[in-house]
Z-matrix of the N, CA and C atoms (Angstrom, degrees):
N
C 1 1.455
C 2 1.533 1 110.96
N 3 1.344 2 116.53 1 -44.28
C 4 1.463 3 119.38 2 -179.89
C 5 1.521 4 110.97 3 -63.95
N 6 1.334 5 116.55 4 -37.11
C 7 1.457 6 119.70 5 178.76
C 8 1.525 7 110.40 6 -63.91
N 9 1.332 8 117.24 7 -38.61
C 10 1.463 9 121.44 8 179.01
C 11 1.533 10 110.44 9 -64.36
N 12 1.321 11 116.19 10 -41.19
C 13 1.469 12 120.36 11 178.51
C 14 1.526 13 109.49 12 -63.11
N 15 1.347 14 117.09 13 -41.22
C 16 1.461 15 121.34 14 179.19
C 17 1.521 16 111.13 15 -63.18
N 18 1.333 17 116.79 16 -42.64
C 19 1.464 18 120.73 17 178.76
C 20 1.527 19 109.55 18 -62.71
N 21 1.322 20 116.01 19 -44.64
C 22 1.463 21 120.14 20 179.29
C 23 1.523 22 110.53 21 -60.34
N 24 1.325 23 117.65 22 -42.74
C 25 1.462 24 121.39 23 178.07
C 26 1.527 25 110.25 24 -63.04
N 27 1.332 26 117.07 25 -44.31
C 28 1.463 27 120.55 26 179.05
C 29 1.524 28 111.26 27 -60.32
N 30 1.325 29 116.25 28 -41.06
C 31 1.467 30 120.07 29 179.02
C 32 1.520 31 110.77 30 -64.59
N 33 1.323 32 116.57 31 -41.73
C 34 1.463 33 119.53 32 179.69
C 35 1.521 34 111.50 33 -68.51
N 36 1.338 35 117.40 34 -37.72
C 37 1.464 36 120.32 35 176.68
C 38 1.526 37 110.48 36 -62.51
N 39 1.324 38 115.55 37 -44.11
C 40 1.468 39 120.05 38 178.73
C 41 1.527 40 110.52 39 -62.13
N 42 1.327 41 116.73 40 -44.01
C 43 1.468 42 120.91 41 179.74
C 44 1.528 43 110.57 42 -64.01
N 45 1.330 44 116.99 43 -38.48
C 46 1.461 45 120.47 44 179.75
C 47 1.529 46 110.53 45 -65.19
N 48 1.334 47 116.61 46 -43.87
C 49 1.466 48 119.89 47 178.64
C 50 1.529 49 111.46 48 -64.62
N 51 1.333 50 116.03 49 -42.68
C 52 1.464 51 118.84 50 178.88
C 53 1.526 52 111.24 51 -63.44
N 54 1.330 53 116.53 52 -41.98
C 55 1.459 54 120.08 53 177.90
C 56 1.520 55 112.09 54 -63.26
N 57 1.314 56 116.40 55 -39.03
C 58 1.466 57 120.81 56 178.05
C 59 1.529 58 110.03 57 -64.44
N 60 1.331 59 116.68 58 -44.16
C 61 1.474 60 120.22 59 -179.05
C 62 1.526 61 111.90 60 -68.77
N 63 1.337 62 117.40 61 -28.22
C 64 1.472 63 120.63 62 176.74
C 65 1.528 64 111.26 63 -85.74
N 66 1.335 65 115.93 64 3.66
C 67 1.464 66 123.75 65 178.99
C 68 1.531 67 113.24 66 65.31
N 69 1.345 68 115.41 67 28.25
C 70 1.462 69 119.43 68 173.13
C 71 1.527 70 110.20 69 -75.05
N 72 1.341 71 115.39 70 -23.02
C 73 1.462 72 122.15 71 177.69
C 74 1.519 73 107.68 72 -123.70
N 75 1.317 74 116.05 73 140.80
C 76 1.462 75 119.30 74 -177.39
C 77 1.525 76 112.38 75 -80.95
N 78 1.337 77 117.48 76 -15.64
C 79 1.462 78 120.38 77 179.81
C 80 1.527 79 109.32 78 -151.26
N 81 1.325 80 114.62 79 161.73
C 82 1.465 81 119.40 80 175.47
C 83 1.527 82 110.42 81 -64.26
N 84 1.313 83 116.16 82 -35.54
C 85 1.470 84 120.30 83 178.24
C 86 1.533 85 110.32 84 -60.20
N 87 1.316 86 116.31 85 -44.25
C 88 1.464 87 120.45 86 179.89
C 89 1.538 88 110.13 87 -64.56
N 90 1.321 89 117.18 88 -41.87
C 91 1.472 90 121.27 89 178.92
C 92 1.530 91 110.31 90 -63.69
N 93 1.330 92 116.55 91 -42.12
C 94 1.463 93 121.00 92 179.85
C 95 1.525 94 111.10 93 -62.99
N 96 1.309 95 116.41 94 -43.01
C 97 1.465 96 120.30 95 179.72
C 98 1.525 97 110.90 96 -66.87
N 99 1.323 98 117.07 97 -42.40
C 100 1.463 99 120.81 98 -177.10
C 101 1.526 100 112.10 99 -64.86
N 102 1.336 101 116.69 100 -37.77
C 103 1.463 102 119.95 101 -176.92
C 104 1.531 103 112.68 102 -103.59
N 105 1.324 104 115.57 103 8.55
C 106 1.462 105 122.27 104 175.33
C 107 1.521 106 112.73 105 53.02
N 108 1.339 107 114.86 106 55.56
C 109 1.463 108 121.46 107 174.70
C 110 1.527 109 107.61 108 -122.70
N 111 1.329 110 117.44 109 154.79
C 112 1.468 111 119.15 110 178.38
C 113 1.529 112 110.93 111 -62.80
N 114 1.324 113 115.37 112 128.82
C 115 1.466 114 120.62 113 -178.15
C 116 1.523 115 110.98 114 -60.27
N 117 1.334 116 117.09 115 -41.97
C 118 1.464 117 119.72 116 -178.13
C 119 1.526 118 111.15 117 -64.18
N 120 1.329 119 117.31 118 -39.95
C 121 1.469 120 120.75 119 178.37
C 122 1.523 121 110.08 120 -64.58
N 123 1.318 122 116.44 121 -44.01
C 124 1.465 123 120.47 122 179.30
C 125 1.529 124 110.50 123 -62.16
N 126 1.305 125 117.19 124 -42.08
C 127 1.469 126 121.39 125 178.91
C 128 1.524 127 110.61 126 -63.21
N 129 1.335 128 116.38 127 -42.81
C 130 1.470 129 119.47 128 178.87
C 131 1.524 130 111.08 129 -62.71
N 132 1.317 131 116.83 130 -43.12
C 133 1.470 132 120.19 131 179.39
C 134 1.523 133 109.88 132 -63.66
N 135 1.326 134 116.40 133 -39.94
C 136 1.465 135 120.82 134 177.90
C 137 1.529 136 110.42 135 -60.76
N 138 1.321 137 116.33 136 -34.83
C 139 1.469 138 121.69 137 -179.57
C 140 1.530 139 112.87 138 -84.53
N 141 1.350 140 117.55 139 2.21
C 142 1.460 141 120.02 140 173.65
C 143 1.515 142 117.06 141 105.43
N 144 1.322 143 118.25 142 -1.78
C 145 1.455 144 120.03 143 178.34
C 146 1.527 145 109.28 144 -69.06
N 147 1.320 146 116.75 145 136.16
C 148 1.460 147 121.82 146 -179.60
C 149 1.528 148 109.84 147 -88.33
N 150 1.349 149 115.41 148 160.75
C 151 1.458 150 118.21 149 174.55
C 152 1.525 151 108.74 150 -74.09
N 153 1.317 152 117.78 151 172.86
C 154 1.466 153 120.96 152 -174.39
C 155 1.522 154 112.15 153 -58.71
N 156 1.302 155 116.17 154 -43.55
C 157 1.474 156 119.23 155 -178.23
C 158 1.529 157 110.99 156 -63.32
N 159 1.315 158 117.10 157 -47.77
C 160 1.463 159 120.54 158 179.98
C 161 1.526 160 110.92 159 -65.14
N 162 1.306 161 116.56 160 -37.74
C 163 1.461 162 120.73 161 -178.79
C 164 1.517 163 113.27 162 -67.81
N 165 1.324 164 116.88 163 -25.46
C 166 1.465 165 120.88 164 -177.86
C 167 1.524 166 113.20 165 -94.20
N 168 1.317 167 118.14 166 -4.93
C 169 1.466 168 120.70 167 -174.99
C 170 1.520 169 113.34 168 -57.64
N 171 1.325 170 118.20 169 -35.64
C 172 1.461 171 119.42 170 -177.48
C 173 1.527 172 112.26 171 -68.04
N 174 1.341 173 118.23 172 -15.98
C 175 1.465 174 122.06 173 178.31
C 176 1.530 175 112.01 174 -93.78
N 177 1.314 176 117.77 175 -1.97
C 178 1.457 177 121.94 176 -176.63
C 179 1.519 178 110.08 177 -94.21
N 180 1.330 179 115.67 178 148.99
C 181 1.452 180 120.32 179 176.97
C 182 1.519 181 111.56 180 -74.46
N 183 1.332 182 116.77 181 -35.83
C 184 1.459 183 121.60 182 -178.11
C 185 1.524 184 110.01 183 -112.25
N 186 1.312 185 116.09 184 145.67
C 187 1.463 186 120.76 185 174.50
C 188 1.529 187 108.54 186 -77.56
N 189 1.311 188 117.13 187 170.44
C 190 1.464 189 121.03 188 177.73
C 191 1.517 190 111.85 189 -58.73
N 192 1.328 191 116.74 190 -40.70
C 193 1.465 192 121.57 191 178.99
C 194 1.524 193 110.24 192 -64.86
N 195 1.319 194 116.47 193 -42.00
C 196 1.463 195 120.72 194 179.26
C 197 1.526 196 111.18 195 -66.79
N 198 1.326 197 117.10 196 -37.48
C 199 1.466 198 120.43 197 175.26
C 200 1.520 199 110.39 198 -60.83
N 201 1.333 200 116.31 199 -40.90
C 202 1.462 201 119.87 200 178.34
C 203 1.526 202 110.40 201 -63.66
N 204 1.332 203 117.55 202 -39.68
C 205 1.465 204 120.99 203 175.62
C 206 1.527 205 110.61 204 -58.73
N 207 1.338 206 116.27 205 -42.33
C 208 1.470 207 120.77 206 178.70
C 209 1.526 208 110.44 207 -62.89
N 210 1.317 209 117.11 208 -43.78
C 211 1.470 210 121.04 209 -179.64
C 212 1.518 211 110.32 210 -64.60
N 213 1.336 212 117.12 211 -42.84
C 214 1.469 213 120.52 212 178.06
C 215 1.528 214 110.58 213 -60.68
N 216 1.322 215 116.88 214 -44.25
C 217 1.458 216 121.82 215 178.50
C 218 1.532 217 110.56 216 -62.21
N 219 1.321 218 115.58 217 -43.79
C 220 1.460 219 120.65 218 179.75
C 221 1.535 220 111.29 219 -63.39
N 222 1.320 221 116.91 220 -41.04
C 223 1.468 222 120.76 221 178.02
C 224 1.533 223 110.55 222 -65.51
N 225 1.314 224 117.06 223 -36.98
C 226 1.464 225 120.61 224 177.02
C 227 1.524 226 110.14 225 -63.85
N 228 1.323 227 116.50 226 -41.97
C 229 1.476 228 120.96 227 176.86
C 230 1.529 229 110.10 228 -61.26
N 231 1.317 230 116.49 229 -43.03
C 232 1.465 231 122.10 230 -179.79
C 233 1.529 232 110.36 231 -61.98
N 234 1.333 233 116.79 232 -44.29
C 235 1.465 234 121.05 233 -179.73
C 236 1.525 235 111.75 234 -63.81
N 237 1.316 236 117.12 235 -28.57
C 238 1.468 237 121.52 236 178.36
C 239 1.530 238 112.24 237 -89.12
N 240 1.332 239 116.12 238 4.02
C 241 1.473 240 122.48 239 -178.19
C 242 1.520 241 112.43 240 59.68
N 243 1.330 242 116.12 241 35.34
C 244 1.462 243 121.50 242 176.11
C 245 1.525 244 106.90 243 -102.70
N 246 1.339 245 117.10 244 118.76
C 247 1.466 246 118.55 245 -179.02
C 248 1.527 247 111.17 246 -68.22
N 249 1.297 248 116.24 247 131.21
C 250 1.465 249 121.47 248 178.47
C 251 1.526 250 108.16 249 -90.54
N 252 1.288 251 115.56 250 118.50
C 253 1.460 252 121.03 251 179.61
C 254 1.536 253 108.98 252 -98.25
N 255 1.310 254 115.46 253 159.79
C 256 1.469 255 120.47 254 -177.85
C 257 1.524 256 110.47 255 -56.24
N 258 1.308 257 116.87 256 -42.22
C 259 1.468 258 120.33 257 179.53
C 260 1.516 259 112.34 258 -60.78
N 261 1.334 260 116.41 259 -37.76
C 262 1.467 261 120.51 260 178.10
C 263 1.527 262 110.55 261 -65.44
N 264 1.333 263 115.43 262 -42.28
C 265 1.468 264 119.60 263 179.52
C 266 1.526 265 110.92 264 -64.83
N 267 1.327 266 116.04 265 -42.84
C 268 1.466 267 119.34 266 178.00
C 269 1.520 268 110.62 267 -62.77
N 270 1.328 269 116.85 268 -40.63
C 271 1.460 270 120.87 269 178.36
C 272 1.524 271 112.00 270 -63.00
N 273 1.325 272 116.25 271 -42.99
C 274 1.462 273 120.42 272 179.53
C 275 1.525 274 110.55 273 -65.11
N 276 1.328 275 116.47 274 -41.79
C 277 1.468 276 119.98 275 177.67
C 278 1.528 277 110.05 276 -61.43
N 279 1.329 278 116.45 277 -42.99
C 280 1.463 279 120.52 278 178.32
C 281 1.514 280 112.00 279 -61.66
N 282 1.339 281 116.65 280 -40.07
C 283 1.465 282 121.58 281 178.55
C 284 1.532 283 110.67 282 -63.34
N 285 1.319 284 115.92 283 -42.84
C 286 1.472 285 120.19 284 179.31
C 287 1.528 286 110.68 285 -63.75
N 288 1.325 287 116.64 286 -43.67
C 289 1.468 288 121.00 287 -179.40
C 290 1.527 289 110.12 288 -64.69
N 291 1.342 290 117.21 289 -43.02
C 292 1.470 291 120.71 290 178.98
C 293 1.538 292 110.65 291 -62.07
N 294 1.328 293 116.44 292 -42.71
C 295 1.466 294 120.09 293 179.39
C 296 1.518 295 110.80 294 -61.50
N 297 1.328 296 116.95 295 -39.58
C 298 1.464 297 120.56 296 178.69
C 299 1.527 298 110.27 297 -64.83
N 300 1.323 299 116.54 298 -43.50
C 301 1.473 300 120.31 299 -178.71
C 302 1.521 301 111.39 300 -66.76
N 303 1.321 302 117.85 301 -36.14
C 304 1.466 303 120.62 302 178.53
C 305 1.515 304 112.36 303 -69.17
N 306 1.346 305 116.05 304 -33.00
C 307 1.469 306 119.43 305 -178.57
C 308 1.525 307 112.14 306 -81.67
N 309 1.320 308 117.74 307 -11.68
C 310 1.486 309 120.75 308 -179.39
C 311 1.488 310 112.04 309 -82.30
């Protein structure tokens, strides 16, 4: 539930910024009020501050795209009724990281 609220807030923040840039709102304050988002958060995003997830990406072993690859692989294993063990997940993560390093 909290994740859904966060996504909804992110969508509204994005919509507020886009509306401000398209001049649908005369100020960030007006955009924040119209889309019911915190004015300070909207101002920070306008000034280039990233959200928590984006800000933490450089500390993660896998990128968002690579995480999605892991989830897709895991769902495929689930559909085949193959239990995914921690060692398998670690191995898959290692394979993804190695592939990224080889392609760089």
